[in-house]
Every structure is written in structure tokens, then in C-alpha cells.
C-alpha positions as CSV (number, residue, x, y, z in Angstrom):
1,X,201.6,45.0,278.5
2,X,204.7,43.1,279.4
3,X,207.4,45.6,280.2
4,X,210.1,42.9,279.6
5,X,209.6,43.4,275.9
6,X,210.9,46.9,276.2
7,X,213.1,47.1,279.3
8,X,216.4,45.3,279.9
9,X,219.1,45.3,282.4
10,X,222.7,44.6,281.4
11,X,225.6,45.3,283.7
12,X,227.6,46.5,280.7
13,X,225.0,49.3,280.2
14,X,224.7,52.0,282.9
15,X,226.0,49.5,285.5
16,X,222.9,47.3,285.1
17,X,220.3,50.0,285.6
18,X,217.0,49.1,283.8
19,X,217.0,50.8,280.4
20,X,214.8,50.9,277.3
21,X,216.0,48.1,275.0
22,X,218.5,49.4,272.4
23,X,219.1,52.7,274.3
24,X,221.0,54.1,277.2
25,X,217.8,55.8,278.5
26,X,217.2,54.5,282.1
27,X,213.8,54.0,283.6
28,X,214.7,56.3,286.5
29,X,215.8,59.1,284.1
30,X,212.6,58.9,282.1
31,X,210.5,58.9,285.3
32,X,212.4,61.9,286.4
33,X,211.5,63.8,283.2
34,X,207.8,63.1,283.8
35,X,208.2,64.1,287.5
36,X,209.7,67.3,286.3
37,X,206.6,68.0,284.2
38,X,207.6,66.8,280.8
39,X,204.8,65.6,278.6
40,X,204.9,62.4,276.5
41,X,205.2,64.6,273.4
42,X,208.2,66.4,274.8
43,X,209.9,63.2,275.8
44,X,209.3,61.6,272.4
45,X,210.4,64.8,270.5
46,X,213.7,64.8,272.4
47,X,214.2,61.0,272.3
48,X,212.6,59.9,268.9
49,X,213.8,56.3,269.4
50,X,211.1,55.9,272.1
51,X,207.7,54.5,271.2
52,X,204.4,54.9,273.1
53,X,204.7,51.3,274.1
54,X,208.3,51.8,275.5
55,X,207.0,54.7,277.6
56,X,204.1,52.7,278.9
57,X,206.6,49.9,279.8
58,X,208.4,52.4,282.0
59,X,205.3,52.9,284.0
60,X,204.4,49.2,284.0
61,X,207.9,48.4,285.3
62,X,207.6,51.1,288.0
63,X,204.2,49.8,289.1
64,X,205.3,46.2,289.3
65,X,208.5,47.1,291.1
66,X,206.9,49.3,293.6
67,X,204.1,46.7,294.1
68,X,206.7,44.2,295.2
69,X,208.4,46.5,297.8
70,X,207.6,47.0,301.4
71,X,207.3,50.6,302.5
72,X,207.5,51.9,306.0
73,X,206.0,55.3,306.9
74,X,208.5,58.0,307.8
75,X,207.8,60.8,310.1
76,X,208.4,64.3,308.9
77,X,211.0,66.1,311.0
78,X,210.0,69.3,312.5
79,X,212.2,72.2,311.8
């Protein structure tokens, strides 16, 4: 899957945040819904303009983006 077929960034839309093409639904918003426990069915029921492929593109985008980043372990602070 090439996420570029479904995700675009335009500085005129949400200040350039990556969004699903033809919508104002940002990748981080959709990932937040899944992180909060929403299912694919719930997301698609609430946002019927989304397709299964556009949702897979969200995860493909996140996987590629995170794969290109460097991460440094952080120590947890004791309280």
C-alpha cells in the first residue's frame, strides 16, 4: 500500500498536518481515536467518507514516519 494515494499535506488545510485526501481528518486525530479504543467500524460509522484503504494508509504513514525517526530512551522520573 502506498499511503501517498490517500494522505496529503497542504498548508492551507490544518496548517499542513497530514490528512486523508478530500477531508480535514488528520492522521494524528485518527490514530488518537484508535488509541482511545475506537474500532474500525466505529470510526467508519462516524466518518463514512473514510474507506478501509484510507484507514490502512494512516497506519502505513505512521509506520514509515516512525521508522525514519531516531528515538532516545527516556528515564522515568521517580515520584
